DRENPA-3360 file (N, C-alpha, C; in nm, 2 decimals, always signed):
BEGIN
1 = MLLSMTGY = +0.21/-0.43/+1.62/+0.12/-0.51/+1.53/+0.09/-0.43/+1.41 ~ +0.12/-0.49/+1.29/+0.10/-0.42/+1.17/+0.02/-0.51/+1.07 ~ -0.07/-0.45/+0.99/-0.15/-0.53/+0.90/-0.10/-0.49/+0.76 ~ -0.09/-0.59/+0.67/-0.06/-0.57/+0.53/-0.19/-0.53/+0.46 ~ -0.17/-0.45/+0.36/-0.29/-0.42/+0.28/-0.33/-0.53/+0.18 ~ -0.24/-0.62/+0.15/-0.27/-0.73/+0.07/-0.32/-0.85/+0.15 ~ -0.44/-0.90/+0.11/-0.50/-1.01/+0.19/-0.58/-1.10/+0.11 ~ -0.62/-1.21/+0.17/-0.71/-1.31/+0.10/-0.78/-1.39/+0.20;
9 = GRVSTTFK = -0.91/-1.42/+0.18/-0.98/-1.50/+0.27/-1.10/-1.57/+0.19 ~ -1.12/-1.70/+0.21/-1.23/-1.77/+0.14/-1.29/-1.87/+0.23 ~ -1.42/-1.87/+0.24/-1.49/-1.97/+0.33/-1.62/-2.02/+0.25 ~ -1.64/-2.15/+0.26/-1.76/-2.21/+0.21/-1.84/-2.28/+0.32 ~ -1.97/-2.25/+0.33/-2.05/-2.31/+0.43/-2.17/-2.37/+0.37 ~ -2.25/-2.46/+0.44/-2.37/-2.52/+0.39/-2.49/-2.47/+0.46 ~ -2.59/-2.43/+0.38/-2.72/-2.39/+0.44/-2.83/-2.46/+0.37 ~ -2.90/-2.55/+0.44/-3.00/-2.63/+0.38/-2.95/-2.71/+0.26;
17 = EKTITAEI = -3.00/-2.68/+0.14/-2.95/-2.75/+0.02/-2.86/-2.66/-0.07 ~ -2.79/-2.57/+0.00/-2.71/-2.48/-0.08/-2.57/-2.47/-0.02 ~ -2.48/-2.43/-0.10/-2.34/-2.40/-0.06/-2.32/-2.25/-0.08 ~ -2.28/-2.19/+0.03/-2.25/-2.04/+0.03/-2.10/-2.02/+0.04 ~ -2.05/-1.95/-0.06/-1.90/-1.92/-0.07/-1.88/-1.77/-0.07 ~ -1.80/-1.73/+0.02/-1.76/-1.58/+0.03/-1.61/-1.58/+0.01 ~ -1.56/-1.49/-0.08/-1.42/-1.47/-0.11/-1.38/-1.32/-0.11 ~ -1.27/-1.29/-0.04/-1.23/-1.15/-0.03/-1.08/-1.15/-0.07;
25 = RSLNSKYT = -1.05/-1.05/-0.16/-0.91/-1.02/-0.20/-0.89/-0.87/-0.18 ~ -0.76/-0.84/-0.15/-0.73/-0.69/-0.14/-0.60/-0.66/-0.19 ~ -0.58/-0.54/-0.25/-0.46/-0.49/-0.30/-0.44/-0.35/-0.24 ~ -0.32/-0.29/-0.27/-0.29/-0.15/-0.22/-0.39/-0.05/-0.27 ~ -0.43/+0.04/-0.18/-0.50/+0.16/-0.22/-0.50/+0.26/-0.10 ~ -0.49/+0.39/-0.14/-0.49/+0.49/-0.03/-0.62/+0.49/+0.05 ~ -0.73/+0.45/-0.02/-0.86/+0.46/+0.04/-0.93/+0.32/+0.04 ~ -1.04/+0.31/+0.10/-1.12/+0.19/+0.10/-1.20/+0.19/-0.03;
33 = DIRLKIPQ = -1.17/+0.09/-0.11/-1.24/+0.08/-0.24/-1.29/-0.06/-0.25 ~ -1.43/-0.07/-0.25/-1.49/-0.21/-0.24/-1.57/-0.23/-0.37 ~ -1.54/-0.35/-0.43/-1.61/-0.39/-0.55/-1.67/-0.53/-0.52 ~ -1.81/-0.53/-0.55/-1.88/-0.65/-0.51/-1.93/-0.73/-0.63 ~ -1.93/-0.86/-0.62/-1.99/-0.95/-0.72/-2.08/-1.04/-0.64 ~ -2.21/-1.01/-0.64/-2.31/-1.08/-0.56/-2.43/-1.12/-0.64 ~ -2.51/-1.23/-0.60/-2.63/-1.26/-0.68/-2.73/-1.15/-0.68 ~ -2.81/-1.15/-0.78/-2.91/-1.04/-0.80/-3.00/-1.02/-0.68;
41 = NYREHEPD = -3.05/-1.14/-0.63/-3.14/-1.12/-0.52/-3.08/-1.08/-0.39 ~ -2.95/-1.05/-0.39/-2.88/-1.00/-0.27/-2.85/-0.85/-0.28 ~ -2.90/-0.79/-0.39/-2.87/-0.64/-0.41/-2.93/-0.56/-0.30 ~ -3.04/-0.60/-0.24/-3.10/-0.52/-0.14/-3.01/-0.52/-0.01 ~ -2.93/-0.62/+0.00/-2.83/-0.63/+0.11/-2.70/-0.57/+0.08 ~ -2.68/-0.51/-0.04/-2.55/-0.46/-0.07/-2.50/-0.36/+0.03 ~ -2.58/-0.26/+0.08/-2.53/-0.17/+0.18/-2.48/-0.24/+0.30 ~ -2.55/-0.34/+0.34/-2.51/-0.42/+0.46/-2.38/-0.49/+0.44;
49 = IRKILSEN = -2.36/-0.55/+0.33/-2.23/-0.62/+0.29/-2.12/-0.52/+0.29 ~ -2.14/-0.40/+0.23/-2.04/-0.30/+0.22/-2.00/-0.25/+0.36 ~ -2.10/-0.24/+0.45/-2.07/-0.19/+0.59/-1.99/-0.30/+0.66 ~ -2.02/-0.42/+0.65/-1.95/-0.53/+0.72/-1.80/-0.53/+0.67 ~ -1.78/-0.52/+0.54/-1.65/-0.52/+0.48/-1.57/-0.40/+0.52 ~ -1.63/-0.28/+0.52/-1.55/-0.16/+0.55/-1.52/-0.15/+0.70 ~ -1.60/-0.21/+0.78/-1.58/-0.20/+0.93/-1.47/-0.30/+0.97 ~ -1.45/-0.41/+0.89/-1.36/-0.52/+0.93/-1.23/-0.52/+0.85;
57 = AQRGKLDF = -1.24/-0.46/+0.72/-1.12/-0.47/+0.63/-1.04/-0.35/+0.63 ~ -1.10/-0.23/+0.68/-1.02/-0.11/+0.68/-0.98/-0.07/+0.54 ~ -0.85/-0.02/+0.53/-0.81/+0.03/+0.40/-0.77/-0.08/+0.30 ~ -0.78/-0.04/+0.17/-0.74/-0.13/+0.06/-0.84/-0.14/-0.05 ~ -0.80/-0.19/-0.16/-0.88/-0.21/-0.28/-0.94/-0.35/-0.26 ~ -1.06/-0.37/-0.22/-1.12/-0.49/-0.19/-1.21/-0.55/-0.30 ~ -1.19/-0.67/-0.34/-1.28/-0.75/-0.43/-1.35/-0.85/-0.35 ~ -1.48/-0.84/-0.35/-1.56/-0.94/-0.27/-1.65/-1.01/-0.37;
65 = SLEIKSLQ = -1.66/-1.15/-0.35/-1.76/-1.22/-0.43/-1.84/-1.32/-0.34 ~ -1.96/-1.33/-0.37/-2.05/-1.42/-0.30/-2.12/-1.51/-0.40 ~ -2.11/-1.64/-0.38/-2.16/-1.74/-0.47/-2.25/-1.83/-0.39 ~ -2.37/-1.86/-0.44/-2.46/-1.95/-0.37/-2.51/-2.05/-0.48 ~ -2.48/-2.18/-0.45/-2.51/-2.29/-0.54/-2.59/-2.40/-0.47 ~ -2.68/-2.47/-0.55/-2.75/-2.58/-0.50/-2.66/-2.70/-0.49 ~ -2.68/-2.77/-0.38/-2.60/-2.90/-0.36/-2.65/-3.01/-0.45 ~ -2.77/-3.00/-0.50/-2.83/-3.10/-0.59/-2.78/-3.08/-0.73;
73 = GDDEYSLN = -2.72/-2.97/-0.76/-2.68/-2.94/-0.90/-2.80/-2.91/-0.99 ~ -2.91/-2.86/-0.93/-3.03/-2.84/-1.01/-3.06/-2.69/-1.02 ~ -2.96/-2.61/-1.02/-2.98/-2.46/-1.04/-3.06/-2.44/-1.17 ~ -3.17/-2.37/-1.16/-3.26/-2.35/-1.27/-3.21/-2.22/-1.34 ~ -3.23/-2.22/-1.47/-3.20/-2.11/-1.56/-3.32/-2.06/-1.63 ~ -3.33/-1.93/-1.66/-3.44/-1.88/-1.73/-3.39/-1.80/-1.85 ~ -3.48/-1.79/-1.95/-3.45/-1.71/-2.07/-3.51/-1.57/-2.05 ~ -3.43/-1.47/-2.07/-3.49/-1.33/-2.06/-3.54/-1.30/-2.20;
81 = IPLFRKYF = -3.67/-1.33/-2.22/-3.73/-1.32/-2.36/-3.73/-1.18/-2.41 ~ -3.77/-1.08/-2.34/-3.77/-0.94/-2.39/-3.63/-0.90/-2.44 ~ -3.53/-0.94/-2.36/-3.39/-0.90/-2.40/-3.35/-0.98/-2.52 ~ -3.39/-1.11/-2.53/-3.35/-1.19/-2.64/-3.41/-1.13/-2.77 ~ -3.54/-1.09/-2.77/-3.61/-1.03/-2.88/-3.54/-0.90/-2.93 ~ -3.50/-0.82/-2.83/-3.43/-0.70/-2.86/-3.30/-0.72/-2.93 ~ -3.22/-0.82/-2.88/-3.09/-0.85/-2.95/-3.12/-0.90/-3.09 ~ -3.22/-0.99/-3.10/-3.25/-1.05/-3.23/-3.29/-0.95/-3.33;
89 = RELDKLSR = -3.38/-0.86/-3.29/-3.42/-0.75/-3.39/-3.31/-0.67/-3.44 ~ -3.22/-0.63/-3.34/-3.11/-0.54/-3.38/-3.01/-0.61/-3.47 ~ -2.98/-0.74/-3.43/-2.88/-0.82/-3.51/-2.94/-0.85/-3.65 ~ -3.07/-0.89/-3.65/-3.13/-0.92/-3.78/-3.13/-0.80/-3.87 ~ -3.16/-0.69/-3.82/-3.16/-0.56/-3.90/-3.02/-0.53/-3.95 ~ -2.92/-0.55/-3.86/-2.78/-0.52/-3.90/-2.73/-0.62/-4.01 ~ -2.77/-0.75/-3.99/-2.72/-0.85/-4.09/-2.79/-0.83/-4.23 ~ -2.92/-0.78/-4.23/-2.98/-0.75/-4.36/-2.92/-0.63/-4.43;
97 = ELDLDREG = -2.89/-0.53/-4.34/-2.83/-0.41/-4.39/-2.69/-0.43/-4.45 ~ -2.61/-0.52/-4.39/-2.47/-0.54/-4.43/-2.46/-0.67/-4.51 ~ -2.58/-0.73/-4.54/-2.58/-0.86/-4.62/-2.49/-0.96/-4.55 ~ -2.51/-0.98/-4.42/-2.43/-1.08/-4.35/-2.51/-1.21/-4.33 ~ -2.43/-1.32/-4.32/-2.49/-1.45/-4.29/-2.55/-1.46/-4.15 ~ -2.68/-1.50/-4.15/-2.75/-1.50/-4.02/-2.74/-1.63/-3.95 ~ -2.67/-1.73/-4.01/-2.65/-1.86/-3.95/-2.56/-1.84/-3.82 ~ -2.60/-1.90/-3.72/-2.52/-1.89/-3.59/-2.57/-1.78/-3.51;
105 = MLPAILKL = -2.67/-1.70/-3.55/-2.72/-1.59/-3.47/-2.78/-1.63/-3.34 ~ -2.85/-1.74/-3.34/-2.92/-1.79/-3.22/-2.82/-1.82/-3.11 ~ -2.72/-1.91/-3.13/-2.63/-1.94/-3.02/-2.55/-1.82/-2.98 ~ -2.52/-1.73/-3.07/-2.45/-1.60/-3.04/-2.53/-1.52/-2.94 ~ -2.66/-1.51/-2.97/-2.75/-1.43/-2.88/-2.75/-1.49/-2.74 ~ -2.76/-1.62/-2.74/-2.77/-1.69/-2.61/-2.64/-1.67/-2.52 ~ -2.53/-1.63/-2.58/-2.41/-1.61/-2.51/-2.40/-1.47/-2.46 ~ -2.48/-1.38/-2.50/-2.48/-1.24/-2.46/-2.52/-1.22/-2.32;
113 = PNVVAPEE = -2.46/-1.12/-2.25/-2.49/-1.10/-2.11/-2.64/-1.09/-2.07 ~ -2.68/-1.16/-1.97/-2.81/-1.16/-1.91/-2.92/-1.22/-1.99 ~ -2.89/-1.28/-2.11/-2.99/-1.34/-2.19/-3.04/-1.47/-2.12 ~ -2.94/-1.55/-2.08/-2.97/-1.67/-2.00/-2.91/-1.65/-1.86 ~ -2.99/-1.66/-1.76/-2.94/-1.63/-1.62/-3.00/-1.73/-1.52 ~ -2.93/-1.76/-1.41/-2.99/-1.85/-1.31/-3.11/-1.78/-1.25 ~ -3.22/-1.86/-1.22/-3.33/-1.80/-1.15/-3.30/-1.77/-1.01 ~ -3.33/-1.66/-0.97/-3.30/-1.61/-0.83/-3.42/-1.64/-0.74;
121 = DLLDEEEW = -3.39/-1.72/-0.63/-3.50/-1.75/-0.53/-3.52/-1.63/-0.45 ~ -3.64/-1.62/-0.39/-3.66/-1.52/-0.29/-3.58/-1.54/-0.17 ~ -3.52/-1.43/-0.12/-3.43/-1.44/-0.01/-3.50/-1.44/+0.12 ~ -3.47/-1.54/+0.21/-3.54/-1.54/+0.34/-3.43/-1.50/+0.44 ~ -3.48/-1.46/+0.56/-3.40/-1.41/+0.67/-3.30/-1.51/+0.72 ~ -3.33/-1.63/+0.73/-3.24/-1.74/+0.77/-3.12/-1.75/+0.68 ~ -3.15/-1.75/+0.55/-3.04/-1.76/+0.46/-2.95/-1.64/+0.47 ~ -3.00/-1.52/+0.48/-2.92/-1.40/+0.50/-2.83/-1.41/+0.62;
129 = KAVRATIK = -2.89/-1.46/+0.73/-2.80/-1.48/+0.85/-2.69/-1.57/+0.83 ~ -2.71/-1.68/+0.75/-2.61/-1.77/+0.71/-2.50/-1.71/+0.63 ~ -2.55/-1.63/+0.53/-2.46/-1.56/+0.44/-2.37/-1.46/+0.52 ~ -2.43/-1.38/+0.61/-2.36/-1.28/+0.69/-2.25/-1.35/+0.78 ~ -2.29/-1.47/+0.84/-2.19/-1.54/+0.92/-2.08/-1.59/+0.83 ~ -2.11/-1.63/+0.71/-2.00/-1.68/+0.62/-1.91/-1.57/+0.58 ~ -1.96/-1.45/+0.56/-1.88/-1.33/+0.52/-1.79/-1.30/+0.64 ~ -1.84/-1.30/+0.76/-1.75/-1.27/+0.88/-1.64/-1.38/+0.90;
137 = EALVKFNQ = -1.68/-1.50/+0.87/-1.57/-1.61/+0.88/-1.46/-1.58/+0.78 ~ -1.50/-1.54/+0.65/-1.40/-1.51/+0.55/-1.32/-1.39/+0.59 ~ -1.38/-1.29/+0.66/-1.31/-1.18/+0.70/-1.20/-1.21/+0.81 ~ -1.24/-1.31/+0.90/-1.14/-1.36/+1.00/-1.02/-1.42/+0.93 ~ -1.04/-1.50/+0.83/-0.93/-1.56/+0.75/-0.85/-1.45/+0.68 ~ -0.92/-1.36/+0.62/-0.86/-1.25/+0.55/-0.77/-1.16/+0.64 ~ -0.82/-1.13/+0.76/-0.74/-1.05/+0.85/-0.62/-1.13/+0.91 ~ -0.64/-1.26/+0.92/-0.53/-1.34/+0.97/-0.42/-1.34/+0.86;
145 = YRLTEGQV = -0.45/-1.35/+0.74/-0.36/-1.34/+0.63/-0.28/-1.21/+0.63 ~ -0.36/-1.10/+0.65/-0.30/-0.97/+0.66/-0.21/-0.95/+0.77 ~ -0.24/-1.01/+0.89/-0.16/-1.00/+1.01/-0.03/-1.08/+0.99 ~ -0.04/-1.19/+0.93/+0.08/-1.27/+0.90/+0.18/-1.20/+0.81 ~ +0.12/-1.14/+0.70/+0.20/-1.06/+0.61/+0.26/-0.94/+0.68 ~ +0.18/-0.88/+0.77/+0.22/-0.76/+0.84/+0.34/-0.78/+0.93 ~ +0.34/-0.90/+0.99/+0.45/-0.94/+1.08/+0.58/-0.94/+1.01 ~ +0.58/-1.00/+0.89/+0.70/-1.00/+0.81/+0.74/-0.86/+0.77;
153 = MEKDMRLR = +0.65/-0.78/+0.73/+0.68/-0.64/+0.70/+0.74/-0.56/+0.82 ~ +0.67/-0.58/+0.93/+0.72/-0.51/+1.05/+0.86/-0.55/+1.09 ~ +0.89/-0.67/+1.08/+1.03/-0.72/+1.10/+1.13/-0.65/+1.01 ~ +1.09/-0.64/+0.89/+1.18/-0.58/+0.79/+1.20/-0.43/+0.82 ~ +1.09/-0.36/+0.85/+1.09/-0.22/+0.89/+1.19/-0.19/+1.00 ~ +1.17/-0.28/+1.11/+1.26/-0.26/+1.23/+1.41/-0.27/+1.19 ~ +1.44/-0.37/+1.10/+1.57/-0.39/+1.05/+1.62/-0.27/+0.98 ~ +1.54/-0.21/+0.89/+1.58/-0.09/+0.81/+1.61/+0.03/+0.90;
161 = ISNIQELL = +1.52/+0.05/+1.00/+1.54/+0.16/+1.09/+1.66/+0.15/+1.17 ~ +1.69/+0.02/+1.21/+1.81/-0.01/+1.29/+1.93/+0.02/+1.20 ~ +1.93/-0.01/+1.07/+2.04/+0.01/+0.98/+2.06/+0.16/+0.97 ~ +1.96/+0.24/+0.96/+1.97/+0.39/+0.94/+2.04/+0.44/+1.07 ~ +1.99/+0.39/+1.19/+2.05/+0.44/+1.31/+2.20/+0.40/+1.32 ~ +2.23/+0.29/+1.27/+2.38/+0.24/+1.27/+2.46/+0.33/+1.18 ~ +2.41/+0.36/+1.06/+2.48/+0.44/+0.97/+2.49/+0.58/+1.02 ~ +2.39/+0.63/+1.09/+2.40/+0.77/+1.16/+2.51/+0.77/+1.26;
169 = SQVDPYEE = +2.53/+0.66/+1.34/+2.63/+0.66/+1.44/+2.77/+0.66/+1.38 ~ +2.78/+0.63/+1.25/+2.91/+0.63/+1.19/+2.95/+0.77/+1.14 ~ +2.86/+0.86/+1.15/+2.89/+1.00/+1.09/+2.99/+1.08/+1.17 ~ +2.98/+1.06/+1.31/+3.06/+1.15/+1.40/+3.21/+1.15/+1.37 ~ +3.28/+1.04/+1.35/+3.43/+1.05/+1.32/+3.46/+1.13/+1.19 ~ +3.38/+1.11/+1.09/+3.40/+1.18/+0.96/+3.36/+1.33/+0.98 ~ +3.27/+1.36/+1.07/+3.23/+1.50/+1.09/+3.35/+1.58/+1.14 ~ +3.43/+1.52/+1.23/+3.55/+1.59/+1.29/+3.66/+1.60/+1.18;
177 = QRVEKLRQ = +3.67/+1.50/+1.10/+3.78/+1.50/+1.00/+3.75/+1.61/+0.89 ~ +3.62/+1.63/+0.86/+3.59/+1.72/+0.75/+3.62/+1.86/+0.78 ~ +3.61/+1.90/+0.91/+3.64/+2.03/+0.96/+3.78/+2.06/+0.94 ~ +3.87/+1.97/+0.98/+4.01/+1.99/+0.96/+4.05/+1.99/+0.81 ~ +3.99/+1.91/+0.74/+4.02/+1.90/+0.59/+3.98/+2.03/+0.53 ~ +3.86/+2.09/+0.57/+3.82/+2.22/+0.51/+3.92/+2.33/+0.55 ~ +3.96/+2.33/+0.67/+4.06/+2.43/+0.72/+4.18/+2.43/+0.64 ~ +4.23/+2.31/+0.62/+4.36/+2.29/+0.54/+4.34/+2.33/+0.40;
185 = RLHQNLKD = +4.23/+2.29/+0.34/+4.21/+2.32/+0.19/+4.19/+2.47/+0.17 ~ +4.12/+2.54/+0.26/+4.10/+2.69/+0.24/+4.23/+2.76/+0.27 ~ +4.31/+2.72/+0.37/+4.44/+2.78/+0.40/+4.53/+2.76/+0.28 ~ +4.53/+2.64/+0.22/+4.62/+2.62/+0.11/+4.59/+2.70/-0.01 ~ +4.45/+2.71/-0.04/+4.41/+2.80/-0.15/+4.45/+2.94/-0.13 ~ +4.44/+2.99/-0.01/+4.49/+3.13/+0.02/+4.64/+3.15/+0.00 ~ +4.71/+3.05/+0.04/+4.86/+3.05/+0.02/+4.89/+3.05/-0.12 ~ +4.82/+2.97/-0.20/+4.85/+2.96/-0.34/+4.82/+3.09/-0.42;
193 = HLGKEKID = +4.72/+3.16/-0.38/+4.67/+3.28/-0.45/+4.73/+3.41/-0.40 ~ +4.75/+3.41/-0.26/+4.80/+3.54/-0.20/+4.94/+3.53/-0.15 ~ +4.98/+3.41/-0.12/+5.11/+3.40/-0.05/+5.09/+3.40/+0.10 ~ +5.17/+3.32/+0.17/+5.15/+3.30/+0.31/+5.16/+3.43/+0.39 ~ +5.25/+3.52/+0.35/+5.27/+3.65/+0.43/+5.15/+3.74/+0.42 ~ +5.06/+3.73/+0.32/+4.94/+3.82/+0.31/+4.81/+3.76/+0.37 ~ +4.82/+3.65/+0.43/+4.70/+3.59/+0.49/+4.68/+3.65/+0.63 ~ +4.56/+3.70/+0.65/+4.51/+3.76/+0.77/+4.45/+3.64/+0.85;
201 = ENRFEQEI = +4.53/+3.59/+0.95/+4.48/+3.48/+1.03/+4.35/+3.50/+1.10 ~ +4.33/+3.62/+1.15/+4.21/+3.65/+1.23/+4.09/+3.64/+1.13 ~ +4.11/+3.70/+1.02/+4.00/+3.70/+0.92/+3.97/+3.56/+0.87 ~ +4.08/+3.49/+0.86/+4.07/+3.35/+0.81/+3.99/+3.26/+0.91 ~ +4.01/+3.28/+1.04/+3.94/+3.21/+1.15/+3.79/+3.25/+1.14 ~ +3.76/+3.38/+1.11/+3.62/+3.42/+1.10/+3.55/+3.35/+0.99 ~ +3.62/+3.34/+0.87/+3.57/+3.27/+0.76/+3.54/+3.12/+0.79 ~ +3.63/+3.06/+0.86/+3.62/+2.92/+0.90/+3.49/+2.90/+0.99;
209 = LFYLEKMD = +3.47/+2.99/+1.08/+3.35/+2.99/+1.17/+3.23/+3.00/+1.08 ~ +3.23/+3.09/+0.98/+3.12/+3.10/+0.89/+3.08/+2.97/+0.82 ~ +3.19/+2.91/+0.77/+3.17/+2.78/+0.70/+3.12/+2.67/+0.79 ~ +3.18/+2.67/+0.91/+3.14/+2.57/+1.01/+2.99/+2.58/+1.05 ~ +2.94/+2.71/+1.05/+2.80/+2.73/+1.08/+2.71/+2.67/+0.97 ~ +2.75/+2.69/+0.85/+2.68/+2.64/+0.74/+2.68/+2.48/+0.73 ~ +2.79/+2.43/+0.78/+2.82/+2.28/+0.77/+2.76/+2.21/+0.89 ~ +2.72/+2.28/+0.99/+2.68/+2.21/+1.12/+2.56/+2.12/+1.09;
217 = ITEEKVRL = +2.58/+2.00/+1.13/+2.47/+1.90/+1.11/+2.42/+1.84/+1.24 ~ +2.45/+1.91/+1.35/+2.40/+1.86/+1.48/+2.25/+1.84/+1.49 ~ +2.18/+1.95/+1.45/+2.03/+1.94/+1.45/+1.98/+1.83/+1.37 ~ +2.03/+1.82/+1.25/+1.98/+1.71/+1.16/+2.00/+1.57/+1.22 ~ +2.12/+1.55/+1.28/+2.15/+1.42/+1.35/+2.05/+1.40/+1.46 ~ +2.03/+1.50/+1.54/+1.94/+1.48/+1.66/+1.79/+1.45/+1.61 ~ +1.75/+1.53/+1.51/+1.61/+1.51/+1.46/+1.59/+1.37/+1.39 ~ +1.70/+1.33/+1.32/+1.69/+1.20/+1.25/+1.68/+1.09/+1.35;
225 = SQHCAYYV = +1.76/+1.10/+1.46/+1.76/+1.00/+1.56/+1.62/+1.00/+1.63 ~ +1.57/+1.12/+1.66/+1.43/+1.12/+1.72/+1.33/+1.06/+1.63 ~ +1.33/+1.09/+1.50/+1.23/+1.04/+1.41/+1.24/+0.88/+1.40 ~ +1.36/+0.83/+1.40/+1.38/+0.69/+1.40/+1.32/+0.62/+1.53 ~ +1.35/+0.69/+1.64/+1.30/+0.63/+1.77/+1.14/+0.64/+1.77 ~ +1.09/+0.75/+1.71/+0.94/+0.77/+1.71/+0.88/+0.66/+1.62 ~ +0.95/+0.63/+1.51/+0.90/+0.53/+1.42/+0.89/+0.39/+1.49 ~ +0.99/+0.36/+1.57/+0.99/+0.23/+1.64/+0.87/+0.23/+1.75;
233 = EELDKDIT = +0.85/+0.35/+1.81/+0.75/+0.36/+1.91/+0.61/+0.33/+1.84 ~ +0.59/+0.38/+1.72/+0.46/+0.36/+1.65/+0.45/+0.21/+1.62 ~ +0.56/+0.14/+1.58/+0.55/+0.00/+1.55/+0.52/-0.08/+1.68 ~ +0.56/-0.03/+1.79/+0.54/-0.10/+1.92/+0.39/-0.09/+1.97 ~ +0.32/+0.01/+1.92/+0.18/+0.03/+1.97/+0.09/-0.08/+1.92 ~ +0.00/-0.12/+2.02/-0.09/-0.23/+1.99/-0.22/-0.18/+1.91 ~ -0.19/-0.13/+1.80/-0.30/-0.09/+1.71/-0.26/-0.14/+1.57 ~ -0.36/-0.15/+1.48/-0.33/-0.20/+1.35/-0.33/-0.09/+1.24;
241 = LKGRKLSF = -0.41/+0.01/+1.26/-0.43/+0.11/+1.16/-0.32/+0.22/+1.18 ~ -0.20/+0.20/+1.12/-0.09/+0.29/+1.15/-0.01/+0.32/+1.02 ~ -0.05/+0.28/+0.91/+0.02/+0.30/+0.78/+0.04/+0.44/+0.75 ~ -0.07/+0.52/+0.76/-0.05/+0.67/+0.72/+0.05/+0.74/+0.81 ~ +0.04/+0.71/+0.94/+0.13/+0.77/+1.04/+0.28/+0.73/+1.01 ~ +0.30/+0.61/+0.98/+0.43/+0.56/+0.95/+0.48/+0.63/+0.82 ~ +0.39/+0.65/+0.73/+0.43/+0.72/+0.61/+0.47/+0.86/+0.63 ~ +0.40/+0.93/+0.72/+0.44/+1.07/+0.76/+0.57/+1.08/+0.82;
249 = ISQEIGRE = +0.60/+0.98/+0.92/+0.73/+0.98/+0.99/+0.84/+0.95/+0.89 ~ +0.82/+0.86/+0.80/+0.92/+0.82/+0.70/+0.95/+0.94/+0.61 ~ +0.86/+1.03/+0.58/+0.88/+1.15/+0.51/+0.97/+1.24/+0.58 ~ +0.95/+1.25/+0.71/+1.03/+1.34/+0.80/+1.18/+1.28/+0.81 ~ +1.19/+1.15/+0.81/+1.32/+1.09/+0.81/+1.39/+1.12/+0.68 ~ +1.32/+1.12/+0.57/+1.38/+1.15/+0.44/+1.43/+1.29/+0.43 ~ +1.35/+1.39/+0.49/+1.39/+1.53/+0.49/+1.53/+1.55/+0.56 ~ +1.54/+1.48/+0.68/+1.66/+1.50/+0.76/+1.78/+1.43/+0.69;
257 = INTLGAKA = +1.76/+1.32/+0.63/+1.87/+1.25/+0.55/+1.91/+1.34/+0.43 ~ +1.82/+1.40/+0.36/+1.85/+1.48/+0.25/+1.93/+1.61/+0.29 ~ +1.89/+1.67/+0.40/+1.96/+1.79/+0.45/+2.10/+1.75/+0.50 ~ +2.11/+1.63/+0.56/+2.24/+1.58/+0.61/+2.33/+1.57/+0.49 ~ +2.28/+1.51/+0.38/+2.36/+1.50/+0.26/+2.40/+1.63/+0.20 ~ +2.31/+1.73/+0.20/+2.34/+1.86/+0.14/+2.45/+1.93/+0.22 ~ +2.45/+1.91/+0.35/+2.55/+1.98/+0.43/+2.67/+1.90/+0.47 ~ +2.69/+1.78/+0.40/+2.79/+1.69/+0.44/+2.93/+1.74/+0.41;
265 = YSPDIQRL = +2.96/+1.79/+0.29/+3.09/+1.83/+0.24/+3.20/+1.72/+0.28 ~ +3.15/+1.60/+0.26/+3.25/+1.49/+0.29/+3.20/+1.36/+0.21 ~ +3.29/+1.31/+0.13/+3.25/+1.19/+0.05/+3.22/+1.07/+0.14 ~ +3.28/+1.06/+0.26/+3.25/+0.95/+0.35/+3.11/+0.97/+0.41 ~ +3.08/+1.09/+0.45/+2.94/+1.11/+0.50/+2.84/+1.09/+0.39 ~ +2.87/+1.13/+0.27/+2.78/+1.11/+0.15/+2.75/+0.96/+0.13 ~ +2.86/+0.89/+0.15/+2.84/+0.74/+0.13/+2.74/+0.68/+0.23 ~ +2.75/+0.73/+0.36/+2.66/+0.69/+0.46/+2.52/+0.74/+0.43;
273 = VVGMKDEL = +2.51/+0.86/+0.38/+2.38/+0.91/+0.34/+2.31/+0.83/+0.24 ~ +2.39/+0.79/+0.14/+2.33/+0.70/+0.03/+2.28/+0.57/+0.09 ~ +2.35/+0.52/+0.18/+2.31/+0.40/+0.25/+2.18/+0.42/+0.32 ~ +2.17/+0.53/+0.39/+2.04/+0.56/+0.46/+1.93/+0.58/+0.37 ~ +1.95/+0.64/+0.25/+1.84/+0.66/+0.15/+1.80/+0.53/+0.10 ~ +1.89/+0.44/+0.08/+1.85/+0.30/+0.03/+1.77/+0.23/+0.13 ~ +1.80/+0.24/+0.26/+1.72/+0.17/+0.36/+1.58/+0.24/+0.37 ~ +1.58/+0.37/+0.36/+1.45/+0.44/+0.36/+1.36/+0.40/+0.25;
281 = EKIKEQVA = +1.41/+0.39/+0.13/+1.33/+0.35/+0.02/+1.26/+0.21/+0.04 ~ +1.34/+0.12/+0.10/+1.28/-0.01/+0.13/+1.17/+0.00/+0.24 ~ +1.19/+0.09/+0.33/+1.09/+0.12/+0.43/+0.96/+0.17/+0.37 ~ +0.98/+0.27/+0.27/+0.86/+0.33/+0.21/+0.78/+0.23/+0.13 ~ +0.85/+0.13/+0.07/+0.79/+0.02/-0.01/+0.70/-0.06/+0.08 ~ +0.75/-0.09/+0.20/+0.67/-0.16/+0.30/+0.55/-0.08/+0.35 ~ +0.58/+0.05/+0.38/+0.47/+0.13/+0.43/+0.36/+0.15/+0.34 ~ +0.39/+0.15/+0.21/+0.29/+0.17/+0.10/+0.19/+0.05/+0.10;
289 = NSV = +0.23/-0.07/+0.16/+0.15/-0.19/+0.16/+0.09/-0.22/+0.29 ~ +0.10/-0.12/+0.39/+0.05/-0.14/+0.52/-0.08/-0.06/+0.54 ~ -0.17/-0.12/+0.62/-0.30/-0.06/+0.64/-0.29/+0.07/+0.73;
% end
């Protein structure tokens, strides 16, 4: 079970004469980053809202908005008179100094932030309970969205790991061929430069063993196979918070693939390695978007 870091959930409920709407969106982030847009009279509950979100949403860059509207359409607005006066004095002074036309100043000031704002009612405990329940409902939809996306991601990851394992299984035949090709190439080079009669066959075999030691990729193949199996084991676990662990395992897979390529000495094996790297990059893209 895997969760995507991208999610969306929105729920509207009715409480008395009001509509409560909670909306949650999330994008990729290494950490839990929560941004809130809530009515002013809910600021005292901001820590509670953050706690609910962080406990239920886990990792991701979260944008949460809470909107409360009257069903009667009679939301009242008030003028922030001290703020209006401050804006007016500053703009009037600036217009006189720069000899600017003051016509239109009034509507311009009214559009400035917080000059006109909805009146905030006192918050009662019953309304807060309704709001909290609405947030949790939105989180249920949000996590269901993440789970659905995560299932698609997990299916793709399993396919990519299977492809890497299949490419790895194709290395063995080329591994045997490259040894013989290396032997023939070195022997031919010695014949061309020294002549056949001057070749010390015993010394030649020692040199071949030296090269074979440097070219041996048995350990890399074993470790790569183990890492791929471990990756699938993690996908099989019945937990949702596994993105970081999958990221670590994919890094180890990448190290073994790179070493395999460095020690290949075979265009055929290099071709297989390139295929593995391509599959791994697609895995990393999915891991980056998992919780």
